[in-house]
C-alpha positions as CSV (number, residue, x, y, z in Angstrom):
1,I,171.9,141.9,107.5
2,H,174.6,139.7,109.2
3,L,172.3,137.2,111.1
4,L,175.0,135.8,113.3
5,A,175.4,139.4,115.0
6,Q,172.1,139.5,116.1
7,P,171.8,138.5,119.7
8,P,169.5,135.6,120.8
9,P,166.0,136.2,121.6
10,N,165.5,136.7,125.3
11,N,164.2,133.1,126.0
12,T,167.4,131.6,124.9
13,N,171.0,131.1,126.3
14,S,174.2,131.2,124.9
15,M,173.8,127.6,123.9
16,G,170.9,128.1,122.1
17,E,168.3,126.3,124.2
18,P,165.1,127.9,124.8
19,F,163.8,128.7,128.1
20,P,161.5,125.4,128.9
21,D,157.7,125.9,128.7
22,I,157.0,124.0,132.2
23,K,153.7,122.2,132.1
24,S,153.6,121.8,135.7
25,K,153.0,125.3,136.7
26,H,152.3,124.9,140.1
27,S,155.5,122.4,140.7
28,L,158.6,123.4,142.7
29,V,160.5,123.6,139.3
30,A,158.0,126.1,138.3
31,K,158.9,128.4,141.1
32,H,163.0,127.6,141.0
33,V,163.7,127.5,137.7
34,T,163.5,131.1,136.6
35,Q,164.8,132.8,133.5
36,S,167.9,133.8,135.0
37,V,168.8,130.5,136.4
38,W,168.1,128.8,133.1
39,E,170.6,131.4,131.6
40,K,173.4,130.3,134.0
41,L,172.7,126.7,134.2
42,S,170.9,125.2,130.8
43,G,174.5,124.7,129.1
44,V,176.2,123.0,131.7
45,V,176.6,119.3,132.2
46,T,177.9,116.9,134.9
47,K,181.0,115.2,134.8
48,T,179.9,112.1,135.9
49,S,177.1,111.4,133.2
50,G,176.8,114.6,131.1
51,F,173.4,115.5,132.8
52,T,171.9,118.5,132.5
53,L,169.4,120.9,133.8
54,A,166.8,120.2,130.8
55,K,167.0,116.5,131.8
56,A,166.8,117.2,135.3
57,I,163.4,119.0,135.1
58,A,162.1,116.9,131.9
59,C,159.0,115.5,134.2
60,A,158.0,119.0,135.1
61,V,158.3,120.0,131.4
62,E,156.6,117.2,130.1
63,F,153.9,116.6,132.6
64,D,151.4,118.9,134.4
65,N,150.7,116.9,137.5
66,Q,154.2,117.2,139.1
67,H,155.0,118.6,142.7
68,C,158.5,118.8,142.5
69,G,159.3,118.0,139.1
70,I,163.3,117.2,139.2
71,Y,165.5,114.3,139.5
72,A,169.3,114.2,139.9
73,G,171.1,112.2,137.4
74,D,174.1,111.6,139.3
75,W,175.6,112.8,142.3
76,D,177.2,116.0,140.7
77,S,173.9,117.2,140.0
78,Y,173.1,118.2,143.4
79,K,176.2,120.3,143.3
80,V,176.3,121.7,139.7
81,F,172.7,122.7,139.9
82,A,172.6,123.7,143.4
83,D,171.0,126.9,142.8
84,V,167.8,124.8,141.8
85,F,168.4,121.8,143.9
86,D,169.1,123.4,147.1
87,P,166.3,126.0,147.4
88,L,163.8,123.3,146.1
89,I,165.0,120.5,148.4
90,Q,164.9,123.2,151.6
91,E,161.4,124.1,150.4
92,Y,160.1,120.7,150.1
93,H,161.4,119.2,153.5
94,G,160.9,122.8,155.4
95,I,164.4,123.2,156.4
96,A,166.7,126.1,156.8
97,A,169.4,126.7,154.3
98,D,172.0,126.3,157.0
99,S,170.5,123.2,158.5
100,T,172.5,120.3,158.9
101,H,171.9,116.4,159.1
102,T,173.5,114.3,162.0
103,S,173.4,110.6,162.2
104,D,173.7,108.5,165.2
105,M,173.8,104.9,164.5
106,D,174.1,103.8,168.0
107,A,171.1,101.3,168.3
108,S,170.9,101.4,171.9
109,K,169.4,104.9,171.6
110,I,166.5,103.7,169.8
């Protein structure tokens, strides 16, 4: 039997990282980091600092009391891991996917 020819188990991506056991079962990470999202993004690293999805969700994996359970390691994290960050941020803040932020720095309007 040639072991290298066998496909990886269902919980392992092509990089060999198993799907994490998220201890914060009711966190937004547990809701938005699905098996398919993990398979897509777990082998990706950001250009700025080499941040990974595993690092971003480490607190939700390690602790059982997280509400959100995710941190961006750098600016690139928001774009590279947008499949997780976008819906999670939208749910946390109660905003629609197509919402926009407008800044008005005119102090006379305060």
